C-alpha positions as CSV (number, residue, x, y, z in Angstrom):
1,M,102.4,328.1,263.7
2,G,104.1,325.6,265.9
3,I,107.2,323.7,264.8
4,L,106.5,320.0,263.9
5,V,109.4,317.6,264.3
6,D,107.8,314.2,263.3
7,L,108.4,313.7,259.5
8,K,105.2,311.8,259.0
9,E,103.3,314.5,260.8
10,I,104.8,317.1,258.6
11,H,104.0,315.2,255.4
12,A,100.4,314.7,256.6
13,D,100.0,318.4,257.5
14,V,101.2,319.6,254.1
15,W,99.2,317.0,252.2
16,N,95.9,317.6,254.1
17,N,96.2,321.4,254.3
18,T,97.8,322.3,251.0
19,I,98.1,319.5,248.4
20,A,94.9,317.5,248.7
21,P,92.5,320.6,248.9
22,A,94.1,322.1,245.7
23,V,94.0,318.8,243.7
24,T,90.4,318.1,245.0
25,S,89.4,321.6,243.7
26,E,90.7,320.6,240.3
27,M,88.9,317.3,240.4
28,E,85.6,319.2,241.0
29,R,86.1,320.7,237.6
30,I,85.7,317.2,236.2
31,R,82.5,316.7,238.1
32,D,81.1,320.1,237.0
33,A,81.6,320.1,233.3
34,G,78.5,322.2,232.6
35,C,76.6,319.4,231.0
36,D,73.1,318.4,231.9
37,V,72.9,314.7,232.6
38,P,70.6,313.0,230.0
39,A,67.5,311.2,231.2
40,H,69.0,307.9,230.0
41,L,72.4,306.7,229.0
42,L,73.4,303.6,227.0
43,H,76.1,301.1,227.8
44,F,77.0,298.9,224.8
45,T,78.4,295.6,225.7
46,S,78.9,291.9,224.8
47,A,76.8,288.9,225.7
48,Q,79.4,287.7,228.3
49,A,79.5,291.1,230.0
50,L,75.7,291.4,229.9
51,V,75.3,288.2,231.9
52,Q,77.9,289.2,234.4
53,I,76.3,292.7,234.9
54,L,72.8,291.2,235.4
55,Q,74.1,288.5,237.8
56,T,76.3,290.8,240.0
57,R,74.3,294.1,239.6
58,K,77.7,295.7,239.1
59,L,79.3,297.7,236.4
60,R,83.0,297.3,235.7
61,L,85.3,300.4,235.6
62,S,88.5,299.2,233.8
63,R,91.9,300.9,233.9
64,A,92.1,303.2,230.9
65,R,95.8,302.5,230.4
66,S,95.2,298.8,229.8
67,S,91.9,299.1,227.9
68,N,91.2,297.6,224.5
69,D,91.9,301.0,223.0
70,P,94.5,302.7,225.2
71,G,95.1,305.2,222.3
72,E,92.0,307.0,223.5
73,L,93.7,308.0,226.8
74,E,97.0,308.8,224.9
75,Y,95.3,311.6,223.0
76,G,94.5,313.5,226.2
77,L,97.9,312.7,227.7
78,G,99.6,314.0,224.6
79,L,97.8,317.3,224.9
80,A,98.8,317.5,228.6
81,R,102.5,317.0,227.8
82,I,102.4,319.7,225.2
83,E,100.8,322.2,227.6
84,A,103.1,321.3,230.4
85,K,106.1,322.0,228.2
86,T,104.5,325.3,227.1
87,V,103.6,326.6,230.5
88,L,106.5,325.4,232.6
89,D,110.0,326.8,232.2
90,P,112.7,324.1,232.4
91,T,115.4,326.7,233.1
92,M,113.8,327.4,236.5
93,Q,114.7,324.8,239.2
94,W,111.3,324.2,240.6
95,D,109.5,324.2,237.2
96,D,112.1,321.7,235.9
97,S,111.4,319.4,238.8
98,L,107.6,319.8,238.4
99,L,107.8,319.1,234.7
100,A,109.9,315.9,235.3
101,E,107.5,314.6,237.9
102,L,104.4,315.4,235.8
103,L,105.8,313.7,232.7
104,A,106.7,310.6,234.8
105,V,103.2,310.3,236.1
106,L,101.6,310.8,232.7
107,A,103.8,308.0,231.4
108,G,102.1,305.7,233.9
109,R,104.4,305.8,236.9
110,V,101.7,306.9,239.4
111,G,103.1,305.9,242.8
112,D,104.4,308.7,244.9
113,G,106.8,306.6,247.0
114,S,104.6,306.6,250.0
115,S,101.6,304.6,251.4
116,R,99.3,307.2,250.0
117,P,98.1,306.0,246.6
118,L,97.3,308.4,243.7
119,P,94.3,308.1,241.4
120,D,94.6,306.2,238.1
121,P,91.9,306.5,235.4
122,H,89.3,303.7,235.6
123,I,86.3,304.2,233.4
124,C,83.0,302.7,232.1
125,C,81.6,304.2,228.9
126,F,78.1,305.3,228.0
127,S,76.4,307.1,225.1
128,Q,73.4,309.4,224.9
129,P,69.9,307.9,224.1
130,E,69.9,308.9,220.4
131,C,73.0,306.7,219.8
132,E,70.7,303.7,220.0
133,M,70.0,304.4,216.3
134,G,73.7,305.0,215.5
135,V,75.1,302.5,213.0
136,E,78.6,303.5,214.2
137,H,77.8,302.6,217.8
138,W,76.5,299.1,216.9
139,S,79.4,298.6,214.6
140,L,82.2,299.8,216.9
141,Y,80.8,299.0,220.4
142,G,77.8,296.7,219.9
143,R,79.8,293.8,218.6
144,G,78.7,294.3,215.0
145,G,75.1,294.3,215.9
146,A,75.4,291.1,217.9
147,G,75.8,292.8,221.3
148,F,73.5,294.6,223.6
149,A,72.9,298.1,224.9
150,L,71.8,298.6,228.5
151,V,69.7,301.7,229.1
152,F,70.2,303.3,232.5
153,E,68.6,306.2,234.2
154,G,71.1,309.1,233.9
155,R,70.3,310.7,237.2
156,S,70.8,307.4,239.1
157,L,74.3,307.0,237.6
158,A,75.1,310.6,238.5
159,A,74.0,310.0,242.1
160,I,76.5,307.2,242.7
161,K,79.0,308.5,245.3
162,A,81.8,306.1,244.6
163,A,82.3,307.3,241.0
164,T,81.9,310.4,238.9
165,L,79.7,310.7,235.8
166,V,81.6,312.9,233.3
167,C,80.6,314.4,229.9
168,V,83.4,313.7,227.4
169,S,85.0,316.8,225.9
170,Y,85.7,317.0,222.1
171,D,86.7,320.7,221.9
172,S,90.4,320.9,221.4
173,N,90.6,324.6,222.5
174,A,88.7,323.9,225.7
175,Q,90.9,320.9,226.3
176,K,94.1,322.9,225.9
177,A,92.8,325.7,228.2
178,R,92.0,323.2,230.9
179,F,95.5,321.7,230.8
180,S,97.1,325.2,230.8
181,S,95.0,326.0,233.9
182,L,96.1,322.7,235.6
183,M,99.8,323.4,235.0
184,K,99.5,326.9,236.5
185,A,97.6,325.5,239.5
186,A,100.3,322.8,239.9
187,R,103.0,325.4,240.0
188,E,101.1,327.4,242.6
189,T,100.4,324.4,244.8
190,C,104.0,323.2,244.6
191,A,105.1,326.6,245.8
192,A,102.6,326.6,248.6
193,A,103.7,323.1,249.7
194,R,107.3,324.2,249.8
195,N,106.5,327.3,251.8
196,R,104.4,325.4,254.3
197,T,107.1,322.7,254.7
198,A,109.7,325.4,255.4
199,A,107.4,327.2,257.9
200,L,107.0,323.9,259.8
201,G,110.8,323.8,260.3
202,A,111.5,321.0,257.8
203,V,113.8,322.6,255.3
204,D,115.2,319.2,254.4
205,M,111.7,318.0,253.3
206,V,111.0,320.9,251.0
207,A,112.0,319.1,247.8
208,S,110.2,315.9,248.9
209,L,106.8,317.7,249.5
210,H,107.3,319.7,246.2
211,G,107.6,316.3,244.5
212,A,104.5,315.0,246.3
213,A,102.5,317.9,245.0
214,A,103.8,317.5,241.5
215,R,102.9,313.8,241.4
216,A,99.4,314.5,242.8
217,F,98.8,317.0,240.0
218,G,100.2,314.6,237.5
219,A,97.6,312.0,238.6
220,A,94.9,314.7,238.4
221,T,96.0,315.7,234.9
222,A,95.8,312.0,233.8
223,L,92.2,311.9,235.1
224,H,91.3,315.0,233.1
225,A,92.9,313.5,230.0
226,A,90.6,310.5,230.4
227,T,87.6,312.8,229.8
228,M,88.8,314.0,226.4
229,K,88.6,312.6,222.8
230,R,89.3,313.9,219.4
231,D,86.7,316.1,217.6
232,M,86.2,313.4,215.0
233,F,84.6,311.2,217.6
234,K,82.0,313.7,218.8
235,F,79.3,311.6,217.1
236,E,79.7,309.2,220.0
237,K,78.2,311.7,222.5
238,E,80.0,309.8,225.2
239,W,79.8,310.0,229.0
240,R,82.1,308.2,231.3
241,L,81.6,306.9,234.8
242,M,85.0,307.3,236.5
243,V,86.8,306.6,239.7
244,A,88.2,310.1,240.3
245,W,89.4,310.8,243.8
246,I,92.4,312.1,245.8
247,P,93.1,310.7,249.3
248,I,91.6,313.2,251.7
249,K,89.2,312.9,254.6
250,T,85.8,312.9,252.9
251,D,82.7,310.8,252.8
252,R,81.9,311.7,249.2
253,D,83.8,308.8,247.7
254,P,83.7,305.6,249.7
255,P,86.2,303.0,248.5
256,L,85.4,300.4,245.9
257,P,86.8,296.9,245.8
258,Y,90.0,296.9,243.7
259,C,90.2,293.9,241.4
260,F,92.4,292.6,238.7
261,E,92.5,289.9,235.9
262,A,95.2,288.6,233.6
263,V,94.4,289.3,229.9
264,G,97.2,287.5,228.0
265,P,100.4,289.1,229.2
266,V,98.7,292.1,230.7
267,L,97.4,292.5,234.2
268,R,94.2,294.7,234.0
269,S,92.8,296.3,237.1
270,F,89.2,297.3,237.5
271,Y,86.6,298.4,240.1
272,E,83.2,296.8,240.4
273,L,80.6,299.4,241.0
274,P,77.2,298.3,242.3
275,F,74.1,300.0,240.7
276,D,70.5,300.2,241.8
277,P,68.7,297.6,239.8
278,K,65.7,300.0,239.4
279,S,68.0,302.3,237.4
280,L,68.1,299.7,234.6
281,K,65.2,300.7,232.4
282,A,65.7,298.7,229.2
283,I,68.0,296.3,227.3
284,V,68.3,296.7,223.6
285,V,69.2,293.4,221.9
286,G,71.4,293.8,218.9
287,P,69.7,292.9,215.6
288,Q,72.1,290.1,214.8
289,H,70.9,286.9,216.6
290,A,68.0,288.8,218.2
291,D,65.6,285.9,217.7
292,V,67.9,283.7,219.8
293,N,69.0,286.3,222.4
294,K,65.8,288.2,223.2
295,P,64.0,285.4,225.0
296,V,67.1,284.6,227.0
297,V,67.5,288.2,228.1
298,E,63.9,288.1,229.3
299,A,64.6,284.9,231.2
300,L,67.7,286.4,232.8
301,L,65.8,289.5,234.0
302,N,63.2,287.2,235.6
303,R,65.8,285.0,237.2
304,Y,67.7,287.8,238.8
305,D,64.6,289.7,239.9
306,Y,64.7,292.8,237.8
307,E,61.4,294.6,237.5
308,K,59.9,296.7,234.7
309,V,62.9,296.4,232.4
310,E,61.8,296.7,228.7
311,V,63.5,294.4,226.3
312,R,63.5,295.5,222.6
313,V,65.4,294.6,219.5
314,G,67.7,297.2,217.9
315,S,66.4,298.5,214.6
316,V,69.7,299.4,213.0
317,S,70.5,297.5,209.9
318,L,74.1,296.3,209.5
319,R,75.6,294.7,206.5
320,T,77.1,291.3,207.6
321,F,79.8,289.3,205.9
322,Q,80.3,285.6,206.0
């Protein structure tokens, strides 16, 4: 192996040949969760969001850390922290450094100090078809029965290259095992990054490239955490469309426009993901205000040139309070 002297060239070599392939392999485990994609998936939403989705033909994938319920992500992050402290030995120099970098990224500090960005969980949530009859879904996500559920073809969502369709895990044992495996892979990749850096003649950069590997695995760990929920929520039968990538030369994940908005004191980032209008198969109008909303939904579909989209009224009865 020839000796490289350019620092940027060394960083690129270690990243492209050691770090990115290892992290990409771990990201493939998110894509291949062993679940068959349902024929249809439901996205519960509000009246305002429904209009925006139909107008733009785009779904919004919002940053999980600044969502309406950031506690959902914190559950998985908490498990990751526990497994990291269990697997890694802080009395060992490189394990101690790896643990510190991982915990920093899991806390939300995702930058790696370079121009190479790290992934941050951005998601759009769906439920399986039988959840159309779930009182909990209309109560929790369907705006108390006054919202809507968009029915998409599952295979069309799975075929979108710019995002990844993931089956949410509710099994705590499987979740812990995944994080344990991630920590071991992080340790091995950090060692490989250090060895390659030294072999390239850049001894002074060993710690730096070790840190880059650690931060990349921290970001991957946060993405895995965004696919997990507590067992008590398994009734939701949730799937998530995620931006899940690591910067490496690939045509699998073309870039999406990165957008943001101010929500009170919080800056919330999101990606707008185009969908094939033919993949929208039905719109379920919440039972509350259905007499007012159903004809308007039909008019919106006609105005924005959607074809063969069924419009039906949800049959779930919800108790309302004045």
